[in-house]
C-alpha positions in Angstrom: -11.7 -20.7 32.2 -10.6 -21.8 35.1 -11.9 -24.5 37.8 -10.8 -26.1 41.0 -12.3 -29.3 39.6 -9.3 -29.3 36.6 -7.0 -30.9 38.9 -9.4 -33.7 39.3 -9.1 -34.2 35.5 -5.4 -33.5 35.3 -5.8 -29.9 34.2 -4.1 -27.3 35.5 -5.8 -25.2 37.6 -5.2 -21.9 36.0 -6.7 -20.0 33.5 -7.5 -22.6 30.3 -8.2 -22.0 26.7 -10.5 -24.9 25.6 -10.7 -26.0 21.7 -12.8 -28.6 20.4 -10.7 -31.2 18.0 -10.1 -34.8 17.3 -7.3 -36.8 19.0 -4.4 -37.0 17.1 -4.0 -40.9 17.2 -7.7 -42.4 17.6 -9.6 -39.5 15.5 -12.3 -39.0 18.0 -13.9 -35.7 19.4 -11.8 -34.7 22.2 -11.5 -31.2 24.3 -8.3 -29.8 24.7 -7.2 -27.5 27.5 -4.1 -25.2 27.2 -2.7 -22.6 29.4 0.8 -20.8 28.7 3.7 -22.7 30.3 1.7 -26.1 31.1 1.1 -29.2 28.6 -1.7 -29.7 26.6 -4.4 -31.9 28.5 -7.1 -33.4 26.4 -10.4 -34.9 27.7 -12.5 -37.6 25.8 -15.9 -36.5 25.6 -17.0 -38.8 28.9 -14.5 -36.9 30.8 -15.9 -33.4 29.5 -19.0 -34.6 30.4 -18.3 -35.5 33.7 -16.4 -32.5 34.4 -19.3 -30.3 33.2 -21.9 -32.7 35.8 -19.4 -31.1 38.4 -19.4 -28.0 37.8 -22.8 -28.0 37.5 -23.9 -29.7 41.2 -21.1 -27.1 42.6 -23.6 -24.4 41.0 -20.5 -23.3 38.4 -23.3 -23.0 35.7 -21.3 -20.2 33.5 -18.4 -23.1 33.1 -20.7 -25.9 32.9 -22.6 -23.9 30.1 -19.2 -23.3 28.2 -18.1 -26.9 28.8 -21.1 -27.8 27.0 -21.0 -25.8 24.4 -17.4 -27.0 23.4 -18.9 -30.4 23.7 -21.8 -29.9 21.2 -19.3 -28.4 18.9 -16.9 -31.6 19.1 -20.1 -33.5 18.5 -20.7 -31.7 15.3 -17.1 -32.1 14.0 
């Protein structure tokens, strides 16, 4: 997934793979964005929801739905 909105969340604007998991220190659900040559960036579910809302508001529904699927997966962890 790639979006221009990534930069607002500290995520490199490049193709990223998204993984739902727990934050290693705080043990809360997180979405991790990984891309080759860039540091791993994590968003808690509040930040991920804000990203999803921005994508949806901009009409990027496919990306918004993908983020929503990852959020739901993280909630079930």
